[in-house]
N, C-alpha and C positions, 0 to 999 in steps of 0.2 A: 274663356280668356278675356281680359280687358281689351278694348279696342285701341288703346293708346298706351304708350310708355309713360309711366307716372313721372311727373316733374315735381311733385310735392308730396310729402308723406301722408297728408290727409286726403289726397285725391281719391274720389270714389270710383269703384269699378263700374264701368258703363260699357255695354256692347249692344249689338243689334238684338240679341236674344232677350235681354232685359227690356229694351224698348218695345218689342213685340208683345211681351208678357204684360207690361203696364197698359198698353193699348187694349189688349184683349180683356183685361180686368175692368178697365174704367171707361173705355170708349169702344165698345164692341162693333159699332157701325164702321169703324176703320180697321178692324182686325182683318188680316189677310192681305192688306195692301203691302206692296214691297217696301222694306225698310233698308235704306242704304246710308252708310256713314258719309258725312260731308267732311272732306279734308279741310282743316283749318289750323292756322298757327295761333289761334286764340287760346288763352289759358284758363278762362273762367267757365266756359260752357262746351259741352259736346253737342253736335248737331247731327240729326239723321233725317234724310229726306224720306217723306212718307207719300208713296204714290207719286203722281206727277205734280200735285198742286199744293202740298203741305210740307212743313218741316217741323220736327220735334226738337226742342231745345232743353237740355238738362244741365243744371249747374254741376260742375266737377268738384267744387269745394264747398264745405259747409257754410263758409262765409258768404257764398253767393245765393243763399236761400231766399233772401228778400228781393232779389232782382226780378224774378218771375212775376211776383205780385205787383211790383211797380210797373213793369211793362204792361201787364194785363189790365191794370186799372187806368193808366194814364195815356197809353198810346192811342186808344180809340178817341180820346178827347183832343189830343194834339194833332193827329193826322190831318183833319180837315183844314187846319191852319197852316200847313207846311207845304212848301213848293216842290219837294221831292218825295218820292215814295218811301214809306217806312213799313216795318212789319205790322201785319194785321193779326192780332190774337184771335184764335178760334176756340180754344179751350184751355183750361188750367187743370193739370193733373195733380194728384195727391201722392204722398209717399206710399210705397208698396214694393212687394217682392224683394225686400231687403235694401231698397233704395230709399234713403231717409229724407229726401227733399222734395218740395213742390217742383213741377216742371210744366212746360207749356207746349201747345201746338199752335203753329202760325201758318198763315198763307205763304206759299213759296214765292220768292221774288227772283226772277231770272236775272242773270248777270254773273260776272266774276269779280272777285275783290280787286281793289285797285293796286294791291301789291303784285299779285300774279298777272294781272292784265292792266298795266299802267294807263293812266289817262294820257291821251295824245292831244286832246283839245284842252290844254291847261287854261287858256284865257277864259274859255266858256265855263269850265269847271270852277275856276276861282270865283266868278260872278255868281254862279248857281249855289255854291256852298256858302258863300258870304250871305246871300239872300236867305238861305236856310237858317243860318245862325241868327240873323236879325229877326226873322219871322218867329223862331222859337222863343227868342228873348221877349217878344211882344205879347205872348200869350199870358193871360192872367195866371200868376204863380201861387195864388191863394191855396193853402193846404198841401202844396207840393213837398215831397221829402227832400232833405238836404242831400245834395250831390257829394259824393266822396272826393270830388275835386272842386267843390264849391267854396271852400274856405281859403285862407291864406296859403300861398305856396311855401311860405317860410316853415310850415310844419314838416317839410321834408329836408330841412337843413342838414341834419345828421347824415342822412343817406346820400345827399348830394356831395357833401364834403368827403365822405368816405370814398365815393366813386372818383372824385377829383384826385384824391391822394393816391389811390391804387393805380389808376390809369395814367396819372402823371409820372408815377414812379417807374412804370414799365415802358414809358415812352410812347404810349398810344394817344396821348392827349396833351395839348398845351395847357398845363395846369394854371399858369399865370393868367392867361386870357380867360379861361373858364371861371376862375375865382373872381376876376374883376367883374365879369357879367353877372355872376351870381350875387356878389355883394351889392352891385347896383340895384339888382332886383329886390334885395332885402330892404333897401332904403326907400323903396317906392311907397307912397301913401296907399293904404288899402281901400278896397271897395267900401263906399259909404252910402250907396244907394240901397233900395229895397232888393230882396232876393229876386232873381229872374231864372227862367228855365235855361238849362244847358244840357247838352248831350253828355259831355264830360270825357269822351274818348274818341274824338274824330281823327282816327288813324287810318292809314290806307286799307288795312284789313277790314275796317268797318264801313267801307264805301263800296258800292257796286258800280261796275262799268259795263257798257256794251258798245262795241265798235269804237272804243277810245273815249266815250262820253260818259259823264256821271249820270247815273240813273236812280240811285237809291241810297239811303243811309240806314244802316242796320246796327244791331247790338246796342240796345239802350240800357244795358246793365248799370251804367253810370248816370242815367237820367236823374235829374233832380234840380234843386234850386240853389242859388248862391251867387257868387261873383262870376260874371260871364267870361272872365279872362281865359279860363282853361279851354274854351271852345275856339279861341283865336290862335291857339298853338298850331292849328292846321296850317297857318301861314308858313311855318318852318318844317313841319313834318311832311307836308304834301307839296307845297308850292316853292317856287324859286324866286330869285331877285326880280325877274321880269314880270312875274304874275302875282307876287305877294301884295303889291299895292292894289291890284284889282280886287283881291279878296278882302282887303281891309276896307276899301271904299264901299263894297257891297254889304259887308258886315256892319258898317256904320258904328264903329266904336271910337271912344275918345282916346287921347294919347296915353293916358295912364293905364287904361284897360289893355291897350295894345302892348305897352311895355311889360305889364304883368304877364300877358300871354307869351311874350318872348321868354320870360322867366320860366313859365310852365313848360315851354318847348325844351329849354335847356335842362330843366329838372327831369322831365320824362326821358329825354335823350340820354343823359348821363346815367340815370339809374337803370334804364332798360339795357343799355349796352353793357354796363358793369355787371348786371345780374345774369343776363342771358347769353353773354359771350361764351366762347369755348364750346360751342355746339349745343348748348342747352336749348336755345330757341333762335336759330339763325335769322329768321324773319324779323322778330322783334328787336334783336340786336342790330340788324341792318337799319331798321327804321330809326332806332335810337341814334345810331352813328350818323345818319344823314341829318337828323335834327340838330345835333351838336355842331356838325360842320356848317350848316346853314346859319345858325346863330353866331358862331364865332367868326365866320367870314363876313357877315353883316356888321358885326362889332368892329372888326379890323378895318373894314371899308369906311365906317363912320369915324374912326380915329384918324384916318388919313385925310378926311375932308374938313 
C-alpha cells in the first residue's frame, strides 16, 4: 500500500518496501538498515530515514524529477559558503522497481521543522536567516538553473485573482485590500540585475529548529537563479512586525526587492490557502493564511500612517 494518501492524480506510489528494494538493488552497502517514513506536510517529496545518519528523498510527482539532480550537483558547492547547515548529498539513485524517477540519499540533519516546533528565538532567527539569504545571493550564479520562483511574480496573476475572488465571495478574505496590494505589486519595476541564487521556498516546513533556535535549511527543490525577491517572502511567512525589519536588514535587500518579496508572500499565501483549504493540507493552508494576514495587516498599518 502507498505510504500516503494521494493529493494529486499523478502522485507516485511510494512506501518503505519500495525504498528498501531500491537500496538493495543500487546501494547494497546500506541494505538492511531500518527504513522509517518521515512525516511531512510537504507535497513534492517523500522522505524515509535510513538508519540513524541518512535520509532517502524521493519525488512524488513526475514534475519533480529534476530537483534531485539540482540538489546533488549544487548543494556541495553552495554549502561551504552558507552560514546554516544544509542537506549533504551522499548518493543519487536511478529509476527502478517500477519507480520512474531519480532519487537521492542525504545525510540526516537533526531537528524538527519550524511549523511543528516553532522558533522561540525569533530575533536571532531573523538575523540568521537574513544572513543565509544574503550569503546565498553572493555565491557565483554562473551556470545555475533558473528557479521556478526566479521570474516575475506577475506570472501567477490568474491564480491569485481566482483566489481573491473565491475567498472574497465566501467572506474569508478582505478582497478589496488583497486586490490593492496585488495591483501595487504588479506595478513594481522588475529585477534588472544579473540572476542570483535563491532557495525559492523558505517556508516554516523547510527550516529546522532545535530548542527554539534555527539550525538548518532543507528542501532545495526550488534552488536556482533569478530575482532574489522570492526568498524575502520569509519576512511574512515566518516573521512578524517586530522581527521583520531584523530579517530585512540582515538580508540586505533594496526597497524594490523587499516590495516584490511582499508580493510573493501574498501570492504564496493566497494560492496556498485557496488550494489547500478544506482539509487537503491543513499545514500549508495555515502557513498561507498567516502570510496573507501579515501582508494585509502591514498594508493597513501603512495606510494609517
